N, C-alpha and C positions, 0 to 999 in steps of 0.2 A: 909161686907161678911167677917164672921169668917173663917180663915182658915182651910180647910179641913183635916181630920187627915186617911192618909190611910196605911193600913198596907197589904203589897203584903206577900204571902203566897207561894210558890216553893215547891216541892219535888226534887228526884232526878233527873238533867238533864245532856243530852249529851253537849250542848252549846244554842242550838239554844231559845229554849225555855227560858232559863235565862238569855240569852242576851235583847231579846225582854223584858221581866222584870223589866232588869237592868236599858234599855234604858227610858222604863216609867218611872222607880223610880226617877231617875236622872233628867229628865225633870219636874215631877212633886214637886221636891223639887226645881229644880231653878225657878219654879213659885209659890214659896212661901209656898205651901203644905207641913204638918209637915207628913213625911213617916217614915217607918220603915219595914225594909224587915225580913221574918223568913223563915229558910232553911237549909237545910244539910250545914256542915260547908265545905265541898267540890266545893262550888259554891260561895264560897265568891270571889275567884279569879276573877269570871264574872264581878262583879260590883266595880262600882267608886268609890275611897273611899275617904271618907270624902264630899261626897254629902248626905249620910242618914246614920242612923243607921242598923246596922245589928247585928239580934239574933240568934244564931245556935239553931237548934231544926230538929232531923233527922228524914226526911220522904222517906223511900224506895221505891224500882220503883215497889214493888213487893208486896203482901199480905203477912206481918209478924205480927200476932195478938196482942202479947206482946206487941211490939215495937211500932205498930200502936196507941195501948191503952196509952200507956207511950205518945206518940205524941200527941195523941187528948186533954189529961189530960196537958200536959204541955201547949201546944198551948191555951188553954181556960185560964189557970192562963196570961198568958203573954199577951192575948188579953184583959182579964179584967184589968189588970195593964195600957196597953197602951190607951184603952180606942177611938179605931179607929171610925170613921164615916162610912168606908166603908172598908170592906175586901175583896180585889181583889186576888184570887187563881187563879195559872197558872196551868193549867194541871186538869185532871181528878182525880189523885190520891190526889191531894194537894187542891182540890176542895170538896172532898169526908170528907176529914180529919176536913177541916175548916168546913162545914156543920156541922157536929159532935159535934165539941169545941164550935159551938155556940149553941146547943141544946142541954135544953130548952134557946128558947132566948127572953130576954125581949122585948115587943113591942116597945119598941123607942132604942134596941141595934142597933148595926152595920148592915148594910146592905150589901149582900153576892152578889159578881159578881166572875161570873169564865169563865176565858178564855181556851175554848178546842182548844188544839195543834194538837193532833195525832188523827188517826184512829186505829180502833181495830190493835192489831198484831194479824199476822197469828195462827192459832190452834186453838182449841174448847175452851180448859181450859180458854186460855187468853181472847177468845170473849164472854166468861160466866162472868167471873170477870169485863171487858169492860164494857157490858150491865149494870152491878149491880150499877158500879161508875157513871155510865150516868143517871139512874134513883133516884140516892140519889142527885145527882147534881140538875137533872131537878125539883126534888119533894122540895128542900129545897133554891136554888140560888134566890134572887131577880130578877137577870137576867143573862144571859148566851152570852157571845161572843163565835164566833167562828171562824179559819182562812180559813175554805174553804166552798162553798156553801153546799157541800154534807152535810160536818157536820152540819151545820144550819139546814139542813133539819134532821138530825137522831136528834137532840134535839129536836126538835118541834115533832116530833114522839115521843119521849119519857114525853110531856108533860111540857117541860118550856116553861114557861108564855113568857118571854120577851126574844126572841134571834134575836141577830144581827152578822154581819159580821165584824169581827175584821179586824184593821188595821195592817200590820205587815211589816214595810217598812226596807228595808235594808240601811246601812249606805252610806252615799256618798262621797267616797276617790275622791281625786285631779286624774284628769287623769294620766297616766303614760307618762313619756316622751319617746321622741324617742330612747334615749339612754336605759332607763331601760327596754322600748319591746324588744333592740335587745340583750341585757343583759339575758333577760328570754329566747328568740327564740334560743342564742346559747348554754342556760344552757339544753335546751330540747334536742339538737342536733339532730334537724330535717333532714339537709343538703340537704335544698331544697324541701323536702317532703311537702303534704298536713300535717296540724296539726289538729287533730280530739280530741278535750280540753273536759273533764270532770270534775268535781269540787264538793265533798262531803265526807261525814264518809263513809269509807267502812263498811258497812253494809246492811243486805238484806234489808231492803227498800229502797235504792238507785238504787237495779237494776243493779248492774256493772255487775254481772255473766252472765248478758242477754246481757250486750254490749259488752261482752267478744266475745260472742257468735255472736251477730252482727258484729264484726272486722272480724271473720271469712269469711265472707261475701265478704268483699273488699281487700282482701290480694293479689288477681290478677290484680289490678287495678294498671298502669304504669304513675305517679309515684306511688307507692306503700303509702297510708295515714300512719302516724304515729299516734297511739291513745296514748295521754297522760292524765292520771290520778292523780289528785291533792287529797290529802286530807290523814287522818288517821282512822282507826278503827280494830275491830276483825277480819274480814275478808282480813287483808292486805296478808298473808299465802298462803291463800285458791287461792283467785283472781290470786296472783303471778303464783302459781303455774298453775292454769288453761290457764293463758296468754301462758307460758312454753309449756305446753303440747299442745296448739293450733300451737305454733311456730308462733305468733303473733309478729308484729311492735309495743310494746307496751312500755312505760315508767310509772314506780310508782316513783311520785315524793315526797308522804308524805306531812305532811301539812307544808303549804306554806302562806306566808305574803304577796307575791307580786302577789295576783290572777287578779287583773286588767292588769298589765302587761304580763300576761299570756295569758286574755282575746285578748287584742290588738295583741297577736304572733299567735292568733288562726284565720283557716278557718272557722271552724265549731265548734261551742259549742251544746255540747250531755247532753239530762238530762234524763235520762233512769228510772227514779224511779215509784216503783209500787204505791205510793202514795207521795201527796205533800200537804202544806196547802199554803203557799205563800213563795216559796222558794227563799231565798238570792241570789242562783246563778240565777235563770232566771229574779229578778230584774239586777243584775249587768250586765248580756249579753245584756240586752235590752239597757242598758244607754250605754255600750260600741257599742252598734251599730254591734252585730254581728250577725249572722245567726245561728239560733235556730233550733236544732231537740229535740222533749221533748215528753215526755208521755203526752196522754190527760187523766190526774186523778186530782182528787182534785180540786184546787184553778188555777191551771197551765192556763186552758183556759182563768180565769176570768183576769189574768195578759198580756196575750198575744194577746188575741183575735185570730182571723183567719186567721189575714195577716202577724202577726210577727214572727211566727214560722211554721214548720213543726211538726203537731201533728200526736203521732201515739200511736196505741192502746198500753196498758202497759203488759210488759212478750211477746210482738211482735218482735223477736229477725232479723226477716227477713223483716218485714216492717222499723225498726231503720236502717239496713244496705242499704237498699232502698232509704230512705229518706236522708241520708247520703250523698250515692253516686249519688242522684240527684243533692242536691246543690255544691258537688264539680265538676259535672259534668258541669253546667250550668252556667256560670259567672252572666247574667241574672239575674237569678234565688237570685243568692248569693247577690249580689247589691238590688234587692229589699226587701229581707228579711231584709237586715239589715238598711234599709232607715227604711222601716216598724218597725224596732225594735226600732230606734232612736224615732219615732212618738211616738210609742203607751210607751216610756219611759216617755215622757211630761207629762203624765196622773199619774204615779206613784205619789204615797202620799211619805211627806219627813214625819222626823221625827217627826219634830215642828207639822204636822197635827195631827200625831197618838197621841201625848200628847195633845193636844187640844181636839180631838174627847174623849180619856180616862177623863180628866178634867168634859168633859160635862155630860158623864154619870154618873160620880162619884157624881155630882151635882145634877142630875135629880132622882139617887136613895137616897141619904140623903135628899132632899127634901119631895119623896113619904113617906118616914120615920118619917117625922116633925121634921128632926134635922133643927135648925136654920140655917137661911143663914147668 
Protein backbone atom coordinates (compact mmCIF):
# COMPACT_ATOMS: atom_id res chain seq x y z
CA UNK A 1 0.00 0.00 0.00
CA UNK A 2 1.43 3.40 -0.96
CA UNK A 3 1.74 5.90 1.87
CA UNK A 4 -1.22 8.22 2.16
CA UNK A 5 -0.64 11.95 1.91
CA UNK A 6 -2.61 13.89 4.53
CA UNK A 7 -3.09 17.65 4.73
CA UNK A 8 -4.26 19.07 8.05
CA UNK A 9 -5.95 22.47 7.93
CA UNK A 10 -6.45 24.48 11.11
CA UNK A 11 -7.79 27.90 11.95
CA UNK A 12 -7.06 30.10 14.93
CA UNK A 13 -7.28 28.02 18.11
CA UNK A 14 -6.73 28.59 21.81
CA UNK A 15 -5.04 25.22 22.16
CA UNK A 16 -7.27 22.16 22.48
CA UNK A 17 -8.14 21.82 18.80
CA UNK A 18 -4.56 22.49 17.75
CA UNK A 19 -3.10 20.01 20.22
CA UNK A 20 -5.48 17.31 19.01
CA UNK A 21 -4.61 17.91 15.37
CA UNK A 22 -0.90 18.00 16.22
CA UNK A 23 -1.21 14.68 18.04
CA UNK A 24 -2.83 13.09 14.97
CA UNK A 25 -0.32 14.63 12.59
CA UNK A 26 2.67 13.46 14.61
CA UNK A 27 1.19 9.99 15.07
CA UNK A 28 0.42 9.60 11.37
CA UNK A 29 3.91 10.79 10.47
CA UNK A 30 5.41 8.17 12.77
CA UNK A 31 3.29 5.52 11.02
CA UNK A 32 4.81 6.43 7.66
CA UNK A 33 2.13 8.75 6.23
CA UNK A 34 3.24 11.91 4.46
CA UNK A 35 1.83 14.79 6.50
CA UNK A 36 1.69 18.53 5.99
CA UNK A 37 -0.12 20.98 8.27
CA UNK A 38 -1.53 24.34 7.18
CA UNK A 39 -2.64 26.99 9.66
CA UNK A 40 -1.93 30.33 11.35
CA UNK A 41 1.69 30.97 12.27
CA UNK A 42 0.65 31.34 15.92
CA UNK A 43 -0.21 27.64 16.21
CA UNK A 44 3.25 26.47 15.18
CA UNK A 45 4.19 26.31 18.88
CA UNK A 46 1.56 23.58 19.40
CA UNK A 47 3.21 21.28 16.89
CA UNK A 48 6.00 18.79 17.53
CA UNK A 49 8.99 20.10 15.58
CA UNK A 50 10.56 17.83 13.01
CA UNK A 51 7.73 15.29 12.79
CA UNK A 52 6.03 16.87 9.75
CA UNK A 53 6.12 20.05 7.70
CA UNK A 54 4.13 23.16 8.58
CA UNK A 55 3.04 25.85 6.13
CA UNK A 56 1.63 29.11 7.56
CA UNK A 57 -1.71 30.31 6.25
CA UNK A 58 -3.84 32.81 8.16
CA UNK A 59 -7.35 31.49 8.84
CA UNK A 60 -9.02 33.86 11.30
CA UNK A 61 -11.48 32.91 14.02
CA UNK A 62 -14.27 35.10 12.59
CA UNK A 63 -15.43 36.20 9.13
CA UNK A 64 -13.11 38.65 7.39
CA UNK A 65 -14.13 38.55 3.71
CA UNK A 66 -10.95 39.88 2.10
CA UNK A 67 -8.63 37.81 4.29
CA UNK A 68 -10.84 34.73 3.92
CA UNK A 69 -10.74 35.05 0.13
CA UNK A 70 -6.95 35.35 0.24
CA UNK A 71 -6.73 32.29 2.52
CA UNK A 72 -8.93 30.25 0.16
CA UNK A 73 -6.82 31.10 -2.87
CA UNK A 74 -3.55 30.45 -1.04
CA UNK A 75 -4.79 27.13 0.33
CA UNK A 76 -6.01 26.11 -3.15
CA UNK A 77 -2.51 26.66 -4.55
CA UNK A 78 -0.81 24.91 -1.65
CA UNK A 79 -3.07 21.85 -1.82
CA UNK A 80 -2.64 21.62 -5.59
CA UNK A 81 1.12 21.56 -5.05
CA UNK A 82 1.06 19.03 -2.20
CA UNK A 83 -1.59 16.78 -3.82
CA UNK A 84 -2.91 15.13 -0.65
CA UNK A 85 -5.14 12.08 -0.67
CA UNK A 86 -7.19 13.46 2.23
CA UNK A 87 -7.61 16.97 3.60
CA UNK A 88 -8.49 16.83 7.31
CA UNK A 89 -9.75 20.18 8.58
CA UNK A 90 -10.28 20.87 12.26
CA UNK A 91 -13.08 23.28 13.14
CA UNK A 92 -15.97 24.59 11.06
CA UNK A 93 -14.11 27.72 9.93
CA UNK A 94 -11.14 25.71 8.68
CA UNK A 95 -13.53 23.15 7.20
CA UNK A 96 -15.43 25.76 5.21
CA UNK A 97 -12.21 27.40 4.00
CA UNK A 98 -10.91 24.01 2.85
CA UNK A 99 -14.23 23.17 1.21
CA UNK A 100 -14.13 26.37 -0.81
CA UNK A 101 -10.45 25.87 -1.66
CA UNK A 102 -11.29 22.43 -3.07
CA UNK A 103 -14.23 23.73 -5.15
CA UNK A 104 -14.54 22.88 -7.96
CA UNK A 105 -12.70 19.64 -7.17
CA UNK A 106 -11.63 17.09 -9.76
CA UNK A 107 -13.44 13.78 -9.54
CA UNK A 108 -10.35 12.03 -8.21
CA UNK A 109 -9.14 14.93 -6.09
CA UNK A 110 -8.58 14.78 -2.33
CA UNK A 111 -11.33 13.71 0.01
CA UNK A 112 -12.38 16.24 2.64
CA UNK A 113 -12.78 15.21 6.28
CA UNK A 114 -13.85 17.82 8.85
CA UNK A 115 -13.75 17.45 12.62
CA UNK A 116 -16.26 19.71 14.41
CA UNK A 117 -14.79 20.70 17.76
CA UNK A 118 -17.14 23.31 19.20
CA UNK A 119 -20.80 24.13 19.75
CA UNK A 120 -22.29 27.44 18.57
CA UNK A 121 -21.13 30.53 20.41
CA UNK A 122 -23.68 32.64 22.26
CA UNK A 123 -25.41 35.41 20.33
CA UNK A 124 -27.70 35.57 17.33
CA UNK A 125 -25.04 36.78 14.88
CA UNK A 126 -22.54 34.12 15.93
CA UNK A 127 -25.25 31.46 15.74
CA UNK A 128 -26.17 32.49 12.20
CA UNK A 129 -22.56 32.31 11.05
CA UNK A 130 -22.15 28.92 12.74
CA UNK A 131 -25.20 27.53 10.93
CA UNK A 132 -23.89 28.79 7.60
CA UNK A 133 -20.54 27.09 8.20
CA UNK A 134 -22.35 23.89 9.21
CA UNK A 135 -24.25 23.86 5.92
CA UNK A 136 -21.12 24.45 3.84
CA UNK A 137 -19.29 21.61 5.62
CA UNK A 138 -22.28 19.25 5.58
CA UNK A 139 -22.78 19.76 1.83
CA UNK A 140 -19.12 19.52 0.78
CA UNK A 141 -17.30 17.22 3.24
CA UNK A 142 -16.94 13.56 2.34
CA UNK A 143 -17.12 12.74 6.06
CA UNK A 144 -17.57 14.60 9.33
CA UNK A 145 -16.29 13.74 12.79
CA UNK A 146 -17.68 15.52 15.84
CA UNK A 147 -16.40 15.57 19.41
CA UNK A 148 -19.75 15.00 21.13
CA UNK A 149 -23.05 13.24 20.42
CA UNK A 150 -24.99 16.52 20.25
CA UNK A 151 -22.65 17.79 17.52
CA UNK A 152 -22.98 14.57 15.50
CA UNK A 153 -26.76 15.00 15.67
CA UNK A 154 -26.48 18.66 14.56
CA UNK A 155 -24.38 17.76 11.54
CA UNK A 156 -26.75 14.95 10.58
CA UNK A 157 -29.64 17.42 10.69
CA UNK A 158 -27.65 19.73 8.41
CA UNK A 159 -27.41 16.93 5.87
CA UNK A 160 -23.90 15.58 6.39
CA UNK A 161 -23.76 12.15 4.74
CA UNK A 162 -21.10 10.37 6.78
CA UNK A 163 -20.93 11.41 10.45
CA UNK A 164 -19.21 9.72 13.38
CA UNK A 165 -17.92 10.52 16.86
CA UNK A 166 -14.30 11.66 16.98
CA UNK A 167 -11.82 10.22 19.46
CA UNK A 168 -10.13 13.01 21.44
CA UNK A 169 -7.88 11.40 24.06
CA UNK A 170 -6.04 13.14 26.85
CA UNK A 171 -2.28 12.55 27.12
CA UNK A 172 -1.25 10.04 29.78
CA UNK A 173 1.40 11.67 31.99
CA UNK A 174 3.19 9.69 34.66
CA UNK A 175 1.35 9.73 38.01
CA UNK A 176 2.73 12.41 40.34
CA UNK A 177 5.01 11.36 43.16
CA UNK A 178 4.06 11.92 46.78
CA UNK A 179 6.59 14.73 46.91
CA UNK A 180 5.09 16.44 43.86
CA UNK A 181 1.59 16.20 45.33
CA UNK A 182 2.78 17.56 48.67
CA UNK A 183 4.51 20.46 46.90
CA UNK A 184 1.33 21.29 44.96
CA UNK A 185 -0.76 21.14 48.14
CA UNK A 186 1.68 23.35 50.01
CA UNK A 187 1.66 25.84 47.15
CA UNK A 188 -2.10 26.03 47.27
CA UNK A 189 -1.97 26.94 50.94
CA UNK A 190 -5.13 25.09 51.92
CA UNK A 191 -4.05 24.68 55.53
CA UNK A 192 -6.02 21.47 55.92
CA UNK A 193 -9.21 22.80 54.29
CA UNK A 194 -10.90 20.69 51.60
CA UNK A 195 -9.68 21.59 48.11
CA UNK A 196 -12.22 22.09 45.32
CA UNK A 197 -10.28 22.17 42.04
CA UNK A 198 -11.25 23.50 38.61
CA UNK A 199 -8.91 23.60 35.61
CA UNK A 200 -9.48 25.31 32.28
CA UNK A 201 -9.28 28.40 30.15
CA UNK A 202 -10.80 31.42 31.88
CA UNK A 203 -13.42 32.00 29.21
CA UNK A 204 -17.23 32.20 29.16
CA UNK A 205 -17.76 28.62 27.95
CA UNK A 206 -16.04 27.15 31.01
CA UNK A 207 -18.69 28.45 33.41
CA UNK A 208 -16.33 29.71 36.10
CA UNK A 209 -18.52 32.69 36.98
CA UNK A 210 -21.27 30.24 37.91
CA UNK A 211 -18.74 28.20 39.90
CA UNK A 212 -17.88 31.28 41.95
CA UNK A 213 -21.58 31.82 42.63
CA UNK A 214 -21.79 28.19 43.70
CA UNK A 215 -18.82 28.66 46.02
CA UNK A 216 -20.77 31.32 47.88
CA UNK A 217 -23.08 28.47 48.93
CA UNK A 218 -20.38 26.60 50.82
CA UNK A 219 -18.64 29.45 52.61
CA UNK A 220 -20.44 28.63 55.89
CA UNK A 221 -19.21 25.04 55.91
CA UNK A 222 -16.69 24.17 58.61
CA UNK A 223 -13.97 23.74 57.58
CA UNK A 224 -14.57 26.12 54.70
CA UNK A 225 -13.52 24.59 51.35
CA UNK A 226 -10.87 26.35 49.32
CA UNK A 227 -11.75 26.85 45.67
CA UNK A 228 -8.67 26.55 43.44
CA UNK A 229 -8.82 27.49 39.75
CA UNK A 230 -5.88 26.74 37.46
CA UNK A 231 -5.81 28.36 34.05
CA UNK A 232 -5.47 31.63 32.20
CA UNK A 233 -7.69 33.52 29.81
CA UNK A 234 -9.59 36.71 29.01
CA UNK A 235 -11.83 36.59 32.10
CA UNK A 236 -9.00 36.37 34.64
CA UNK A 237 -9.46 39.89 36.03
CA UNK A 238 -13.26 39.73 35.99
CA UNK A 239 -13.34 36.40 37.84
CA UNK A 240 -10.83 37.57 40.44
CA UNK A 241 -12.97 40.65 41.04
CA UNK A 242 -16.12 38.52 41.38
CA UNK A 243 -14.41 36.25 43.92
CA UNK A 244 -13.27 39.24 45.94
CA UNK A 245 -16.72 40.83 45.88
CA UNK A 246 -18.27 37.58 47.14
CA UNK A 247 -15.67 37.21 49.88
CA UNK A 248 -14.72 33.74 48.72
CA UNK A 249 -11.90 31.52 49.89
CA UNK A 250 -10.40 31.13 46.41
CA UNK A 251 -7.02 30.88 44.73
CA UNK A 252 -6.34 31.66 41.07
CA UNK A 253 -3.17 29.82 40.10
CA UNK A 254 -2.81 30.88 36.48
CA UNK A 255 -1.47 28.47 33.87
CA UNK A 256 0.09 25.39 35.46
CA UNK A 257 2.17 22.48 34.20
CA UNK A 258 1.59 20.32 37.30
CA UNK A 259 -2.10 19.49 36.81
CA UNK A 260 -1.62 15.80 37.75
CA UNK A 261 -0.23 16.86 41.13
CA UNK A 262 -3.06 19.38 41.60
CA UNK A 263 -5.59 16.63 40.86
CA UNK A 264 -3.97 14.34 43.40
CA UNK A 265 -4.19 17.14 45.98
CA UNK A 266 -7.89 17.87 45.32
CA UNK A 267 -10.78 16.55 47.39
CA UNK A 268 -13.22 17.13 44.53
CA UNK A 269 -12.79 18.25 40.90
CA UNK A 270 -15.43 20.50 39.34
CA UNK A 271 -16.09 21.04 35.62
CA UNK A 272 -18.87 23.68 35.44
CA UNK A 273 -18.76 24.25 31.67
CA UNK A 274 -21.70 25.47 29.62
CA UNK A 275 -20.59 23.05 26.89
CA UNK A 276 -17.72 20.62 26.30
CA UNK A 277 -16.76 18.01 23.76
CA UNK A 278 -14.43 15.43 25.31
CA UNK A 279 -12.66 17.66 27.85
CA UNK A 280 -9.15 16.65 28.77
CA UNK A 281 -9.65 17.65 32.41
CA UNK A 282 -12.54 15.19 32.77
CA UNK A 283 -10.40 12.39 31.35
CA UNK A 284 -7.50 13.41 33.60
CA UNK A 285 -9.74 13.46 36.68
CA UNK A 286 -11.07 10.00 35.85
CA UNK A 287 -7.56 8.60 35.45
CA UNK A 288 -6.54 10.20 38.75
CA UNK A 289 -9.52 8.57 40.48
CA UNK A 290 -10.82 11.87 41.84
CA UNK A 291 -14.44 12.55 42.85
CA UNK A 292 -15.90 14.60 40.02
CA UNK A 293 -18.78 17.07 39.75
CA UNK A 294 -19.52 18.21 36.20
CA UNK A 295 -22.13 19.77 33.95
CA UNK A 296 -24.38 17.41 32.03
CA UNK A 297 -23.49 18.86 28.62
CA UNK A 298 -21.95 17.82 25.32
CA UNK A 299 -19.69 14.80 25.53
CA UNK A 300 -19.18 14.79 29.31
CA UNK A 301 -21.84 12.13 30.10
CA UNK A 302 -20.34 9.92 27.40
CA UNK A 303 -17.01 10.06 29.23
CA UNK A 304 -18.22 9.66 32.81
CA UNK A 305 -21.34 7.54 32.52
CA UNK A 306 -23.78 7.92 35.40
CA UNK A 307 -21.55 6.45 38.12
CA UNK A 308 -18.19 8.21 37.78
CA UNK A 309 -19.42 11.77 38.40
CA UNK A 310 -22.25 13.77 39.87
CA UNK A 311 -23.72 15.46 36.80
CA UNK A 312 -25.71 18.67 37.21
CA UNK A 313 -27.49 20.93 34.72
CA UNK A 314 -25.31 23.68 33.23
CA UNK A 315 -25.63 27.19 34.67
CA UNK A 316 -27.18 25.78 37.88
CA UNK A 317 -25.00 27.25 40.63
CA UNK A 318 -27.30 25.95 43.35
CA UNK A 319 -27.14 22.40 42.02
CA UNK A 320 -23.38 22.69 41.62
CA UNK A 321 -22.93 23.83 45.23
CA UNK A 322 -25.18 21.05 46.51
CA UNK A 323 -23.25 18.40 44.58
CA UNK A 324 -19.88 19.62 45.87
CA UNK A 325 -21.19 19.69 49.45
CA UNK A 326 -22.59 16.18 49.01
CA UNK A 327 -19.15 14.86 48.04
CA UNK A 328 -17.34 16.73 50.81
CA UNK A 329 -19.90 15.66 53.41
CA UNK A 330 -20.02 11.97 52.54
CA UNK A 331 -16.66 10.13 52.50
CA UNK A 332 -18.37 6.95 51.27
CA UNK A 333 -19.79 8.81 48.27
CA UNK A 334 -16.37 10.31 47.54
CA UNK A 335 -14.79 6.84 47.63
CA UNK A 336 -17.47 5.41 45.33
CA UNK A 337 -16.99 8.20 42.83
CA UNK A 338 -13.22 7.78 42.92
CA UNK A 339 -13.43 4.02 42.37
CA UNK A 340 -15.95 4.46 39.55
CA UNK A 341 -13.70 7.08 37.97
CA UNK A 342 -10.76 4.68 37.86
CA UNK A 343 -12.96 1.95 36.39
CA UNK A 344 -14.28 4.35 33.76
CA UNK A 345 -10.77 5.54 32.96
CA UNK A 346 -9.86 2.02 31.89
CA UNK A 347 -12.21 2.38 28.93
CA UNK A 348 -10.81 5.71 27.71
CA UNK A 349 -9.12 5.64 24.33
CA UNK A 350 -5.37 6.15 24.03
CA UNK A 351 -3.60 8.49 21.62
CA UNK A 352 -2.47 5.42 19.68
CA UNK A 353 -6.08 4.29 19.30
CA UNK A 354 -7.06 7.77 18.09
CA UNK A 355 -4.35 7.69 15.43
CA UNK A 356 -5.40 4.19 14.36
CA UNK A 357 -9.01 5.35 14.02
CA UNK A 358 -8.02 8.42 12.00
CA UNK A 359 -5.89 6.38 9.61
CA UNK A 360 -8.76 3.95 9.10
CA UNK A 361 -11.02 6.86 8.10
CA UNK A 362 -8.35 8.29 5.77
CA UNK A 363 -7.91 4.94 4.03
CA UNK A 364 -11.67 4.46 3.69
CA UNK A 365 -12.11 7.92 2.16
CA UNK A 366 -9.15 7.47 -0.16
CA UNK A 367 -10.49 4.11 -1.33
CA UNK A 368 -13.94 5.61 -1.84
CA UNK A 369 -12.38 8.21 -4.13
CA UNK A 370 -10.74 5.42 -6.11
CA UNK A 371 -7.24 6.35 -5.05
CA UNK A 372 -4.59 3.60 -5.14
CA UNK A 373 -4.09 1.35 -2.14
